[in-house]
N, C-alpha and C positions, 0 to 999 in steps of 0.2 A: 380701341375696345378689344379685349381679349376674347378668345374663342369661348371662354367659360361664361361670358355674358350673353351669348346668343340664345341658349335655351330659355333664359329668363324672359326674353322678349316674346316668346310664343304665346303665353297666356294673355299678355297685353294685346297682342295682335288679334287673338280670338275675341277678347272682350270688345275691342274696337270694332271688329266686324259685326258682332252681335248688336252693338249700339247703332251701327250704320243701318242694319235691317230694322231695328225697333223704331227708328225715326219715321219710317213709313208705316205707321200703325194702321192708317186707314186702308192700305192695300192688304195688310194681313187680316184685318177684320172683314174686309169685303170678300176676300177669298174664302174665309171661314163661313160667312153667311151664305155665299153663293153655293159652296159645297153642301151645306146642310139643306138648302132649298132644292138642290139637285137630288139629294138622297130622298127627300120627301116626295119630290115629283116622280121619281122612279117607283117609290112605294105605292103612290096613289094611282099612277097611270098604268104601271105594270101589273098591279094586283098581286094576290097571293098565289103561289104555285104549290100544288100538292103532289107528292110522289108516292105511288103504291108499288109494293114489291111482291113478286111471286117467285117461288123456287121449285125447280123440277130436278129429280134424280133420273138421269138418262139410263135406259136399259139397252143392252146390245141385242140385236135381232139378226140372225143369220140362218141360211138354209142348211147349215151343218153344225152339229154341236161343237166340233173342234176343227180348226183349220189345219193346214199342213204344218208340221213341226210341233204339234201338240200344244200350241199357244191358246190359252183360253180366249173365248170370244169377248169376254169382258175387258180383256187387256187390249183389244184391237179398236176400241172406240177412240176416235180423234175428237177431242172436245173443241179444238179450234174449228174443225169442220162443222160440228154441231152448232157452235156459236154463229158461224156464218149462215147456216140454214135458218136459225131462229131469227136472224135479221134480214132474211131474203124477202124479195117482193112477193113470192108465192105465199109465204106465211102471212105477210101483211094483207094480201088479198083475201085470205081466209078469215083473218080477224075483221076486216071491213065487212065481209059478207055476214059474219056472225053478229056484228053490231048493227047491221042494216044501214050502213053509211054509203053514200055515193062519193065519198072523198077519194082522192087519188091515194093509192097505197103508199107512194113515196112521201106524201104529206103526213099520212097517219104514222109512219114509222120514224118520222123526224124526232119525236120526243121519246122514242124507245131506246133503252140502253140494256144490253145483254152482256153479262160478265161471267167468268168461270173462276171461282176460287181455286187457288193452286192445290194440286194433289187431290182433287175431288172430281167426281162425275156429276157435278151439280151445275145447272145453269140458273143464274139469277136474273130475272126479268124486272126492270124498273121502268115505270111510265109516269111522266109528269104531265099534269093537266091543270086547268083553272079551278077545278072543284075536286073534292075528295072522291065523290061517287063516280065521276067520269074517269079519274085515274084508276080506280079499282076495276071498273067495268072493262076498260081497255087493256089493262095488264092481264086480266083473266082471259080476255078474248085472244090475246097473243099466246098465252100459255097453252090454251086448248087448241088453237090453230097449229101451233108447233107440234103438239102431240098427235093431232089428227093427220098432219102431213107425214110424220114419221110412220104412223100405223098404216096409212094408205100406201106409202112407198114399200113397206115390208109385205103387206098383203099382195100387192101387185107383183113383187118379186117372187113370192112363194107360188102364186097362181101361174106365173110364167114357167117356173121350174116344173110344177106338177103337170102342166100342159105338155111340156117336152117329154117328160117321162111317160105320159099317157100315149103320146104318139109312138114312143118306142115299144110300149106294151101291146098295143093293138095288133101289129103284125105277128108278134109272138103268140098271142092267143089264137089268131087265125091258123097259124102253123100247127099249134097243138090240136086243134079240131081236125085238121087234115090227118095228122098222125093217129088220132083216135079212130078215125074211120079205116085207115089202112091196117091198124093192128086188129081191128074187129074182123076183117076179111082175110088176114094173112095167117100162115102157119109155118112151122119149122124155123129155119135159120133166119128167114126174112122177118118173121115176127119178133124174134129176139133183138134184131138190129133196130127195129122201129121202137121197141119198148125202151132200149137204151137211149136212143135219141130223144124220145118223149120225156124220159126222166131228167135229162139235162135241160130240156126246154122248160119243164115245170119248175126246176130250181131257179132258172133265170127269171121266169115270170114272177115267182114268189119274192125274189130279191127286189124287183122293180115295184111290186105292190107294197112291199114293206117300206121302201123309200118314200113312196107316195103317201102312205099312211103316216110316216114320221113327219113329213112336211106339213100335212094337214093338221097334225096335232101340236105343232110348234106354238109357243106363247108369243103372240105379236104385240103384247103390251109395250108401247114405246118408252114409258117412264111413269114415275109416280110424282104426284104433286105433294110436296112436303110443306109448302107454305102457300096458302091462298092469298091473293091480293086483296086484303081487306081495306076499306076506306081509311086513310090515315087520319089521326086525330088532330095533327098540327101541320101547318104548312112547312114545306121544305125550303122555300125561298127565305132570304133574310128578312127579318121583321123590320118595322119602322125604326126601332131604336138602333138596330145594327146598321141600317142604311144611313141613318143620320150620323152615326159615329164614323162610318166609312167616308161619307161625304165631307164631314168636318176635317178628317185627316187629309183627304185629297185636296180640299179647298185650301187648307192651311199650307200644304206643300206648294200649291200653285201661287198662293199669296206671298210666300217666302221667295219663290223664284221671281215673281213680278217685282218685289221690293229690291231684290239683288240687282235685277236689270236696271231698275229705276236709279238705284244708288250709283251704279257704274256709269250710266248715261247722264247723271245730274251735273249740269255745268256750274251750279252755284256751290259755294263752300258750305259744308255741313257741320264743321266743328272748329274749335280753336286751333287744332293741329293743322287743318287745311289752310287757315289764314297764315299761320306761322311758316308753313312750308312754301306757300306761294309768294308771300311778301318778304321772306327771308329776314324777318324781324319778329321780336316778341310781341305778345298782346299785353298792353299796359293795363287794361281794365275792361270790364263789361258793364255797361250801363243798364240798370233795371228798366223795366217797361215804364214808359211815361204815362202818367194819369192825365185824364182830360182836364183842360183849363189851367195847366201849369204854366207859369210865366217862363219867358226865355231865360232870364237870369234867376237861377235857383239858389246859387251859393250866396248866403248872406241875406236873402230876402224871402225865401219860401220855406223857412223853418229847417228842420233837421230830417228831411226826406232821404230816402235811400239813394236817389240820384245825386243829391248834393254831397253825400258822403263818398259816393263813387268818384265824383270829380276831385274831391280832396285827396282821395287815395292815388289817383292818377298824377295829380300835382306832386304829391309826396314822392312818387317813384321818379318823376322827372327831376325833382330837386336833387335827388341822390344818384342820378344817372351821370357818371363821370364823362360821358360823351357829350353832355349838353350843359350841365350846371355851370352857371355864370358866364355863358358864352353869348348871351344877348338875345337873338331872335329865334322864334319858333313858328313854323308854318303848319297850320291846320288845314287839311284838304281832304276831299272825298273823291273816289274814282269817278263817280257819276253824280247826277243831281241828288242831293241828300241834305235835307234841312237840318239833320242832326249835327252836321259839321259846324254850322253856325253856333248851335247850342254848346258844343264842346269848346269852341274857341272862346265864347263869352264867359262860360263858367270856369274854364281854366284861368282866364284872366282874373276873375273874381277870387279864385282859390290862391293864385300867386299874390294878389293884393292882400289877402288875409295873412299871408306870411309876413308881409311888411315891405314889399318891393314897390317901386314905381313901375307901373305896368302901362304900356301903350298898346291898345288893341287897334290894329289897322285893318280896315275893311278894304281889301285889295280886289274886291269884285267891282270893276269899273264899267260893267255893262248894265247891271240891274241893281244898283246900290239902294238898300232900304233898311239897313241895320239901325240907323239913328232913330227911325220911327218906332222901333220895337223895344227900345231901351229907355230907362229913366235917365235922361241926360239933362245937363245944365250947361250954360255957357262956360267955356273953359278958357284956355289961353293958347297962344301960338303966335307965330310971326308970319301972317299971310303974305305969300309972295304971288304976285299976279301971274297966272298961267301955270303955277307949280302946285300940283295937287299934294305932293309929298310934304311940302312946307306949309300946308294949309292950316286953318284953325282947328284946334282940338277941343272936343267936348268932354265934360266930366260925367262919368257914369256913376250913379249912386248905387253902391253895393250893400246898402243897409248897414248892419252891424259890423260888416267886414271892411268897411272903409269905402274907398272909391278908386277908380282907375280912369285913365284917359282913353278917348276914342277918336281915331282919325277916320271920319266917315268917308265912304266911297263917293266918287263923283263920276258921272258919265264923261268919258273923254273919247276923242275920235279914234285913237289907236292905243288900246289898253296895253298891248304887249310892249310897245315902245316906252310907254310911261313907266311900266314896272321894270324896265331895263335901264332906266335913266340914272344918271349919277346922283340926282337928288334922292331917289328911292333907295339906292345903294347906301348913301350916306345915312338915311333914316334907319336902315337895318344895322349897319355896322358902326355907326358913330352916334350913340344915344346922346340926347340932350342933357341928361343928368348922369351922375356917377353910378346911380343904382337903378337906372331905367332898363327894363327889358321889353322886348317887342313880341307880341303875339299877332300873327297875320292870318287872316282868313281870306281865301280866294275861291273862285268858282271851281266847278268840277274839273279835275285834271285831264280826263279823257274827252271832255267836250271842247276845250280850247287850250291853247298853250300858255295861258296867263300864269298858271301855277308853276310851270317850269322856270319862268323868269324869276320867280321868288325862290324856288327850291334851290337853285344854284347859289343863292346868296345867303339863305338862312342857315343858322347853325344846325338845325335839325328839322325833320318833317314828321308829323304825326298824321297817320292815315285813318280816317273815320269810315267805318264799314257798317252797313245795315246787315245784320246777321241773316235776314230773310231774303235779301236781294243780291248781295255782292257775288260776283262770279270769279272763278279761279283765273280765267283768262284776263280779267280786268286787273286783278292783283299782280299777275305776272307782268302785265303791260306797265302798271304803275311803277313796279320795282325797276323795270328796264329803263323807263323814261327818267326817273329821278336819279338813278345811279349814273346814267349816261350824261345827264346834265351836270354831274358833279355834286349832287345833293346827298344827304345822309338820312336814311329812315331810322328814326328812333324806335318806332313801334306802331301798333294799331290800337284803336279804341273801337270796341264792338258795341253796337246799340241794338237792343231788342225791339225798338220801335215804340209806337204809342197806342197800338190796338191789341185787342184780345186775339186768341187763335181763331183764324178764319177757317173755312172749309179747305182752302188751298193749303194753309199751313198744317192743318191736320193731316192732309194727304201726303204732304212733303215731309212732315216730321220736323221737330224743332232741333236746332243744332245743339250739340253737347257742349258742356263747359269744361270738359276734361282737357287739361293742358299737357301738351307733349313737349318733349325735349327737342333738340335740334334734328335728330334723325327720325325718320318715319318709323312708326311701330313702337318706339320706346316711349313709355309714358312717364310723365313727371307730375307730381301732385301740385295743384294750385293752392298756394298759401292764401288764407283769408286776408281780406284787405286790412292793413294795419289801422288800428284805432288811435287817432292822434289826440293829444290833449287840447282842450278848448281854451280860448282866450278869456281874460277877465271881462266882466260885464262892461259894456261901453258906457262912457260918460254921456251926459246930455249934450245935445247939439250935434253937428255933423262930425262924422268920424274922420280923423286925419289919415292921410296916406302914410303907410309905413316907409321906412328908409333902409331896410336891411337888404343885403345882396340876395340873389335868387337861390343860392346854395347855402343861405344862412340857416341857423337853427330853426326847426319847424315846430317848436313847442307851442307857438301861438295858433297853430291850426286847430280849428274846432273839431270835435268829434262828429 
């Protein structure tokens, strides 16, 4: 593959990953529902929150009109400091006193937010409470508590300065009184000296009195309320709709995460690509879901159902598979206990017989044989050999309009593995009794006991039957390893959807996809629809004869 092919794989990989997540629809829906329930619970239990807002323009207060350097007092306000004062415990205590609350000031100021818009001398007070009136009352209490605190601080500062100046003024006034008495009783040069000293003293006293008067006349207004904290008309907290939407988004994200984790940890195969990658073989066909009451032999006896057509399609593929066509024996096996493997073996035998071959179906399950009781059989032919199961009597299976095929039923033996490895069984597989006879073998689960391996190393090809809802990746890896080690050759896999509707577990796990991939992971290949084969002419009255064509002969007699 060239480097120019790699970017084309990315959309396929993304689509495959999305399909992997969508298989776990129950987890996605569960996350969505739980998220919405959580949003509803937050809305109901948390209640609505109302936020009232008040704004104050801060005024500068100083004991002198201008500070050193000629900088205006208005330029000397630190809004960061004022913001800290507004959020201080002293202001909160004043607000609690105004509201007549016994609450801890720290608890009261927990829902208060004070901000300062850039390039302004404005403080914005915001208070959140459970009701609009409560939010309005508390934000106004904080606004007035802050202004009262600033005014009290300015008044105390001015009073302290006035007190200091008064202390400086008092001895000067006493000294002036003394000079007044001395001037009244003095004459000549001494009187002139006292009058000069008294003049300087009066000037100093007048300066101090002027400063005191200026301080007492200062405007101590701390600021103006430009926006009163009126009760808000609407809650500030997210409403029920917003909380439901937020909960749905969060729940969906958690559902996707859970589905991703589930898909990563899932031991079972989830798609056709998984089967092909783990079994190292193609998927020959996918059997539709079985309906209740369907007979074991569907080809030729149960009408034109979807499963019968699927069996014919699989037989068509095997007929034209150069790795198997005309080479004699075919083993049908499942990794673990699976009744569908028996159904696949029986119906493939019927489909091959429909083509016109002599088919021998061998029940190589020598532990619990019961296939003869499940099929419409008649006495057949054979050369019974005492003690030899492989050379035992064969029964004729009536395949309806498609003819018939032979069945070698299983028989309980002391050592199944030895019997299946015997020369008689090898001769049965590799030396057919007739020139056009082919053998289809069904055995027990491959991973339950080693009986299937004894057949796999002698058969021309192996078809693995998998339940799409149960088969595991490790099982398929193990099957491939055992069969290839034993010298067998896997022709492909047949996937069966089973016989029941989607249960809660399948809904939670998601159904496997039917998208078929190529040999490499990530590159998709389109699954071609099953070929529709021409049907045979109407059967004549009486029992249908067994065909005599080779297995890889023309398939025009296959029914649609």
